[in-house]
N, CA, C and O of each residue as an XYZ file, in Angstrom:
528
protein
N       7.836     -4.795     14.799
C       9.154     -4.699     14.228
C      10.194     -3.739     15.013
O      10.026     -2.555     15.305
N      11.609     -4.781     15.346
C      12.232     -4.096     16.386
C      13.140     -3.006     15.871
O      14.055     -2.555     16.561
N      12.861     -2.566     14.580
C      13.574     -1.700     13.371
C      13.517     -0.384     14.256
O      12.457      0.127     14.617
N      14.677      0.068     14.539
C      14.424      1.913     15.436
C      14.641      2.914     14.184
O      14.985      2.695     13.022
N      14.280      4.180     14.928
C      14.426      5.580     13.992
C      15.758      6.055     13.621
O      15.976      6.947     12.801
N      16.906      5.191     14.486
C      17.989      5.736     14.518
C      18.898      4.493     13.522
O      18.400      3.395     13.771
N      19.973      4.375     12.569
C      20.136      3.701     12.208
C      21.660      2.621     12.806
O      22.640      3.316     13.074
N      21.773      1.746     12.917
C      22.906      0.759     13.571
C      23.717      0.457     12.414
O      23.228      0.351     11.289
N      25.015      0.310     12.681
C      26.160      0.082     11.737
C      25.518     -0.902     10.992
O      24.850     -1.800     11.504
N      25.747     -0.725      9.488
C      25.449     -1.748      8.503
C      23.968     -1.705      7.755
O      23.657     -2.227      6.685
N      23.130     -0.895      8.685
C      22.000     -0.531      8.274
C      21.699      0.970      7.632
O      22.459      1.928      7.777
N      20.515      0.995      6.936
C      20.571      2.344      6.312
C      19.489      3.535      7.353
O      18.638      3.360      8.225
N      20.001      4.563      6.785
C      19.316      5.320      8.154
C      18.234      5.271      7.965
O      17.801      4.697      6.966
N      17.433      5.862      8.868
C      15.585      5.915      8.715
C      15.560      7.027      7.357
O      14.943      6.468      6.451
N      15.914      8.076      7.031
C      15.698      9.728      6.806
C      16.781      9.190      5.593
O      17.732      8.437      5.802
N      16.358      9.823      4.153
C      17.823      9.913      3.105
C      18.627     10.899      4.201
O      18.247     11.468      5.224
N      19.881     10.836      3.527
C      21.040     11.782      4.008
C      20.581     13.058      3.090
O      20.123     13.009      1.948
N      20.833     14.239      3.916
C      20.626     15.890      3.440
C      19.394     15.742      2.507
O      19.601     16.371      1.469
N      18.237     15.155      2.516
C      17.324     15.225      1.861
C      16.237     16.437      2.771
O      16.302     16.727      3.965
N      15.419     16.889      1.874
C      14.291     17.877      2.524
C      13.647     16.839      3.263
O      13.865     15.629      3.335
N      12.361     17.980      4.074
C      11.562     17.480      5.171
C      10.710     16.291      4.323
O      10.628     16.499      3.113
N      10.002     14.935      4.895
C       9.212     14.577      4.281
C       7.840     14.902      4.234
O       7.298     15.649      5.049
N       7.208     14.287      3.183
C       5.918     14.985      2.829
C       5.032     13.614      3.332
O       4.270     13.520      4.294
N       5.421     12.575      2.307
C       4.902     11.212      2.488
C       5.729     10.110      2.540
O       6.827     10.074      1.985
N       5.262      9.232      3.166
C       6.365      7.746      3.212
C       5.194      6.575      3.345
O       4.321      6.615      4.213
N       5.281      5.799      2.609
C       4.261      4.642      2.629
C       5.482      3.298      1.730
O       6.500      3.478      1.062
N       4.872      2.237      2.070
C       5.659      0.914      1.550
C       4.434      0.868      0.304
O       3.233      1.139      0.341
N       5.347      0.388     -0.815
C       4.581      0.358     -2.540
C       4.465     -0.885     -2.513
O       5.535     -1.493     -2.548
N       2.972     -1.858     -2.433
C       3.163     -2.814     -2.628
C       3.013     -3.300     -3.898
O       2.647     -4.467     -4.039
N       3.250     -2.547     -4.927
C       3.998     -3.061     -6.206
C       5.319     -3.267     -6.522
O       5.846     -4.178     -7.162
N       5.906     -2.039     -5.846
C       7.745     -2.188     -5.266
C       8.082     -2.985     -4.705
O       9.002     -3.706     -5.092
N       7.442     -3.153     -3.553
C       7.739     -4.603     -2.185
C       9.136     -3.461     -1.673
O      10.238     -3.867     -1.305
N       8.829     -2.364     -1.749
C       9.788     -1.179     -1.223
C       9.174     -0.019     -0.374
O       8.013      0.249     -0.682
N       9.695      0.682      0.580
C       9.348      2.032      1.104
C       9.635      2.872      0.580
O      10.756      2.803      0.076
N       8.874      4.107      0.374
C       8.690      5.188     -0.672
C       8.488      6.536      0.752
O       7.826      6.597      1.788
N       9.330      7.309      0.145
C       9.577      8.607      0.884
C       9.820      9.714     -0.403
O      10.737      9.824     -1.217
N       8.463     10.532     -0.176
C       8.255     11.835     -0.853
C       8.613     13.407      0.142
O       7.953     13.759      1.120
N       9.532     13.978     -0.303
C      10.540     15.132     -0.088
C       9.195     16.248     -0.325
O       8.223     16.214     -1.081
N       9.696     17.296      0.779
C       8.881     18.382      0.388
C       9.238     19.369     -0.843
O       8.463     20.262     -1.185
N      10.520     19.126     -1.501
C      10.732     19.642     -2.638
C      10.732     18.857     -3.734
O      11.575     19.051     -4.611
N       9.660     17.721     -3.863
C       9.080     17.168     -4.820
C      10.382     15.687     -5.015
O      10.120     14.631     -5.591
N      11.213     15.900     -4.613
C      12.166     14.387     -4.859
C      11.412     13.453     -3.811
O      10.781     13.657     -2.774
N      11.773     12.320     -4.569
C      11.192     10.807     -4.289
C      12.260      9.914     -3.632
O      13.323     10.283     -4.130
N      12.418      9.250     -3.046
C      12.788      8.114     -2.711
C      12.490      7.021     -2.314
O      11.352      6.890     -1.863
N      13.353      5.910     -2.338
C      12.938      4.695     -2.576
C      14.089      3.606     -1.593
O      15.247      3.997     -1.737
N      13.999      2.657     -0.883
C      14.626      2.168     -0.224
C      13.731      0.268     -0.137
O      12.523      0.047     -0.052
N      14.781     -0.682     -0.195
C      14.660     -2.012      0.070
C      15.322     -2.468      0.779
O      16.490     -2.082      0.756
N      14.979     -3.378      1.638
C      15.760     -4.341      2.959
C      16.608     -4.631      2.513
O      16.760     -5.208      1.436
N      17.804     -4.076      3.713
C      19.182     -3.765      3.299
C      19.850     -3.004      2.475
O      21.034     -3.113      2.156
N      18.731     -1.879      1.975
C      19.347     -1.175      1.349
C      19.637      0.420      1.685
O      19.112      0.942      2.669
N      20.443      1.099      0.868
C      20.357      2.741      1.547
C      19.020      3.574      0.062
O      18.592      3.283     -1.055
N      18.884      4.730      1.149
C      17.783      5.397      0.463
C      17.957      5.712     -1.103
O      18.803      6.604     -1.057
N      17.743      5.569     -2.083
C      17.692      5.662     -3.612
C      16.983      6.796     -3.699
O      15.859      6.837     -3.198
N      17.610      8.067     -4.451
C      16.650      8.804     -5.071
C      16.208      8.792     -6.853
O      16.928      8.988     -7.832
N      14.718      8.476     -6.759
C      14.342      7.711     -7.974
C      13.587      9.111     -8.989
O      13.370      8.915    -10.185
N      13.238     10.512     -8.312
C      12.855     11.430     -9.017
C      13.789     12.719     -8.070
O      13.824     12.855     -6.847
N      14.346     13.385     -8.928
C      14.732     14.767     -8.509
C      14.033     15.402     -7.805
O      13.018     14.864     -7.363
N      14.302     16.586     -7.510
C      13.734     17.912     -6.728
C      12.791     18.128     -8.074
O      13.064     17.874     -9.247
N      11.609     18.674     -7.509
C      10.766     19.473     -8.864
C      11.329     20.864     -9.121
O      11.516     21.768     -8.306
N      11.561     20.838    -10.455
C      12.076     22.330    -10.821
C      11.111     23.488    -10.630
O      11.526     24.636    -10.470
N       9.745     23.161    -10.651
C       8.737     24.453    -10.407
C       7.577     23.643     -9.831
O       7.371     22.459    -10.098
N       6.871     24.368     -9.048
C       5.707     24.406     -7.935
C       4.611     23.340     -8.770
O       4.151     22.349     -8.203
N       4.358     23.606     -9.828
C       3.442     22.725    -10.561
C       3.437     21.401    -10.626
O       2.495     20.635    -10.427
N       5.640     20.934    -11.206
C       5.516     19.723    -10.870
C       5.325     18.914     -9.429
O       4.793     17.822     -9.230
N       5.833     19.670     -8.667
C       5.974     19.282     -7.241
C       4.199     18.898     -6.771
O       3.671     17.881     -6.320
N       3.712     20.163     -7.113
C       1.971     20.225     -6.903
C       1.302     18.621     -7.546
O       0.520     17.837     -7.006
N       2.080     18.553     -9.087
C       1.525     17.291     -9.659
C       1.732     15.670     -8.709
O       1.070     14.652     -8.506
N       3.418     16.372     -8.241
C       3.636     14.447     -7.971
C       2.702     14.481     -6.533
O       2.008     13.552     -6.119
N       2.871     15.719     -5.942
C       2.091     15.417     -4.597
C       0.904     14.903     -4.742
O       0.733     13.959     -3.971
N      -0.255     15.201     -5.611
C      -1.379     14.636     -5.844
C      -1.539     13.799     -6.257
O      -2.544     13.184     -5.900
N      -0.600     13.182     -7.349
C      -0.470     11.348     -7.740
C       0.039     10.634     -6.311
O      -0.466      9.597     -5.882
N       0.932     11.233     -5.764
C       0.979     10.456     -4.542
C      -0.350     10.157     -3.562
O      -0.628      8.999     -3.250
N      -0.982     11.065     -3.198
C      -2.145     11.275     -1.634
C      -2.959     10.450     -2.926
O      -3.793      9.629     -2.542
N      -2.828     10.565     -4.069
C      -3.978      9.218     -4.454
C      -3.757      7.821     -4.747
O      -4.678      7.018     -4.902
N      -2.412      7.508     -4.829
C      -1.574      6.371     -4.574
C      -1.966      5.804     -3.376
O      -2.100      4.628     -3.041
N      -2.133      6.901     -2.762
C      -1.737      6.532     -1.043
C      -3.213      6.092     -0.550
O      -3.252      5.130      0.218
N      -4.007      6.494     -0.791
C      -5.624      6.554     -0.488
C      -5.992      5.108     -0.964
O      -6.859      4.383     -0.478
N      -5.084      4.812     -2.106
C      -5.594      2.895     -2.713
C      -4.785      1.994     -2.051
O      -4.937      0.781     -2.197
N      -3.872      2.512     -1.281
C      -3.297      1.727     -0.289
C      -3.684      0.916      0.599
O      -4.114      1.689      1.455
N      -3.875     -0.429      1.111
C      -4.503     -1.081      2.333
C      -3.906     -0.102      3.521
O      -2.880      0.569      3.406
N      -4.589     -0.145      4.456
C      -4.025      0.627      5.870
C      -2.716     -0.067      6.522
O      -2.022      0.494      7.369
N      -2.508     -1.183      6.082
C      -1.089     -1.857      7.031
C      -0.546     -1.041      5.474
O      -0.316     -1.029      6.683
N      -0.184     -0.485      4.372
C       1.175     -0.082      3.723
C       1.301      1.288      4.468
O       2.351      1.749      4.917
N      -0.052      1.917      4.532
C       0.180      3.659      4.680
C       0.505      3.843      5.952
O       0.695      4.961      6.431
N       0.627      2.336      6.850
C       1.132      2.040      8.462
C       2.688      2.214      8.554
O       3.245      2.557      9.597
N       3.410      1.923      7.259
C       4.932      1.467      7.723
C       5.709      2.392      7.711
O       5.798      3.139      6.736
N       6.443      2.532      8.813
C       7.633      3.615      8.725
C       9.080      3.201      8.394
O       9.961      3.891      7.882
N       9.126      1.941      8.796
C      10.697      1.247      8.329
C      10.328     -0.100      7.514
O       9.346     -0.559      6.931
N      11.392     -0.403      7.741
C      11.593     -1.911      7.395
C      12.506     -2.603      7.909
O      13.568     -2.163      8.349
N      12.046     -4.083      7.883
C      12.684     -4.951      8.759
C      14.597     -4.916      8.386
O      15.060     -4.582      7.296
N      15.248     -5.256      9.340
C      16.593     -5.635      8.843
C      16.620     -7.012      8.240
O      15.758     -7.880      8.378
N      17.909     -7.096      7.446
C      18.146     -8.500      6.660
C      18.233     -9.662      7.529
O      17.680    -10.741      7.319
N      19.013     -9.343      8.582
C      19.324    -10.200     10.091
C      17.413    -10.733     10.278
O      16.930    -11.798      9.894
N      16.849     -9.843     10.819
C      15.362    -10.025     10.813
C      14.556    -11.294      9.752
O      13.927    -12.311     10.042
N      14.903    -10.708      8.530
C      14.872    -11.405      6.834
C      14.859    -13.160      7.349
O      14.131    -14.125      7.580
N      16.250    -12.681      7.308
C      17.023    -14.454      7.500
C      16.327    -15.513      8.469
O      16.076    -16.686      8.195
N      16.037    -14.752      9.818
C      15.478    -15.787     10.595
C      14.281    -15.676     10.028
O      14.159    -16.820      9.593
N      13.165    -15.033      9.677
C      12.155    -15.689      9.244
C      12.006    -16.511      8.372
O      11.004    -17.216      8.254
N      13.281    -16.532      7.426
C      13.031    -17.265      6.628
C      13.271    -18.797      6.693
O      13.182    -19.526      5.704
N      13.627    -19.284      8.122
C      13.968    -20.409      8.401
C      12.743    -20.758      9.600
O      12.650    -21.902     10.045
N      11.941    -19.791     10.007
C      10.960    -19.993     11.011
C       9.445    -20.349     10.510
O       9.026    -20.244      9.358
N       8.799    -20.751     11.549
C       7.446    -21.331     11.614
C       6.720    -20.349     11.161
O       6.150    -20.276     10.072
N       6.761    -19.300     12.350
C       6.064    -18.015     13.007
C       7.233    -16.783     12.487
O       8.461    -16.809     12.568
N       6.254    -15.654     11.894
C       7.298    -14.707     11.095
C       6.321    -13.469     11.937
O       5.338    -13.683     12.647
N       6.943    -12.145     11.597
C       6.031    -10.746     12.219
C       5.176    -10.446     10.760
O       5.759    -10.640      9.693
N       4.214    -10.117     10.776
C       3.528     -9.605     10.189
C       3.512     -8.109      9.848
O       3.643     -7.561     10.943
N       3.428     -7.231      8.972
C       3.630     -5.738      8.763
C       3.113     -5.081     10.048
O       3.743     -4.083     10.398
N       2.459     -5.320     10.534
C       1.647     -4.996     12.010
C       2.230     -5.234     13.178
O       1.868     -4.740     14.246
N       3.470     -6.260     12.967
C       3.729     -6.549     14.215
C       2.963     -8.173     14.780
O       3.372     -8.899     15.687
N       2.064     -8.325     14.112
C       1.600     -9.843     14.994
C       2.147    -10.989     14.260
O       2.494    -10.914     13.081
N       2.220    -12.084     14.997
C       2.775    -12.905     14.475
C       1.849    -13.892     13.452
O       0.647    -14.102     13.621
N       2.437    -14.289     12.669
C       1.685    -15.089     11.174
C       2.727    -16.260     11.018
O       3.848    -16.236     11.524
N       2.330    -17.067     10.421
C       2.703    -18.204      9.759
C       3.584    -17.204      8.265
O       3.181    -16.071      8.005
N       4.755    -17.847      7.448
C       5.132    -17.254      6.913
C       4.541    -16.889      5.962
O       5.133    -15.906      5.516
N       3.125    -17.280      4.996
C       2.301    -16.868      4.014
C       1.051    -16.448      4.353
O       0.145    -16.540      3.524
N       0.830    -15.938      5.595
C      -0.042    -15.676      6.322
C      -0.015    -14.143      6.379
O       0.772    -13.271      6.013
N      -1.415    -14.190      7.100
C      -1.919    -12.746      7.248
C      -2.485    -12.708      8.927
O      -2.998    -13.620      9.575
N      -2.207    -11.444      9.292
C      -3.020    -10.884     10.453
C      -4.389    -10.599     10.832
O      -5.129    -10.066     10.005
N      -4.745    -10.851     11.813
C      -6.319    -10.587     12.245
C      -6.644     -9.546     11.226
O      -7.513     -9.880     10.421
N      -6.116     -8.325     11.088
C      -6.515     -7.122     10.350
C      -6.410     -6.993      8.941
O      -6.860     -6.117      8.202
N      -5.513     -8.356      8.602
C      -5.513     -8.263      7.118
C      -3.762     -8.118      6.847
O      -3.306     -8.536      5.782
N      -2.933     -7.559      7.787
C      -1.502     -7.048      7.203
C      -0.761     -8.521      6.575
O      -1.026     -9.422      7.370
N      -0.203     -8.869      5.798
C       0.635     -9.896      5.241
C       1.865    -10.370      6.084
O       2.484     -9.485      6.675
N       2.067    -10.983      6.142
C       3.474    -11.478      6.531
C       4.472    -10.333      5.925
O       4.277     -9.690      4.893
N       5.620    -10.229      6.837
C       6.882     -9.264      5.872
C       7.186     -9.897      4.621
O       7.135     -9.396      3.497
N       7.530    -11.135      4.976
C       8.110    -12.134      3.797
C       6.877    -11.995      2.454
O       7.315    -12.028      1.304
N       5.644    -11.870      2.632
C       4.781    -11.712      1.458
C       4.860    -10.356      1.064
O       4.760     -9.936     -0.088
N       5.036     -9.734      2.035
C       4.963     -7.974      1.934
C       5.985     -7.841      0.990
O       5.947     -7.048      0.049
N       6.873     -8.591      1.230
C       8.018     -8.164      0.783
C       8.635     -9.010     -0.948
O       9.580     -8.939     -1.734
N       7.336     -9.756     -0.754
C       7.714    -10.496     -2.466
C       8.829    -11.486     -2.255
O       9.674    -11.609     -3.142
N       8.893    -12.115     -1.286
C       9.849    -13.118     -1.048
C       9.561    -14.200     -1.373
O      10.347    -14.901     -2.011
N       8.244    -14.641     -0.979
C       7.203    -15.712     -1.270
C       6.166    -16.093     -1.799
O       5.781    -17.251     -1.640
């Protein structure tokens, strides 16, 4: 994927602005969004073309933070390898281009058919994002 760690004009930053350091990041196959757990227990999600949105505030106690991290770690182990490896999302420009192409990018960077999977089992971005 051509997305970089620095944000371009009109694109969301790679990290939530002003957030604590990151503990976990993964692609949620259920939400079709990128999820980021921060060291303070806050949880952020981001969809293609959108900004990071905080869905859970900072944990008020160490026990709450530990419980959130334990649940996240358990959920991450159940994810396919391709979902655990995603660090960023494609841009809207890429999505728009892929929506009319016969060959698109899979989440692992391989070229596949729009409704296809790479040899390693990673789906096309259009499939992963629930767009087809």
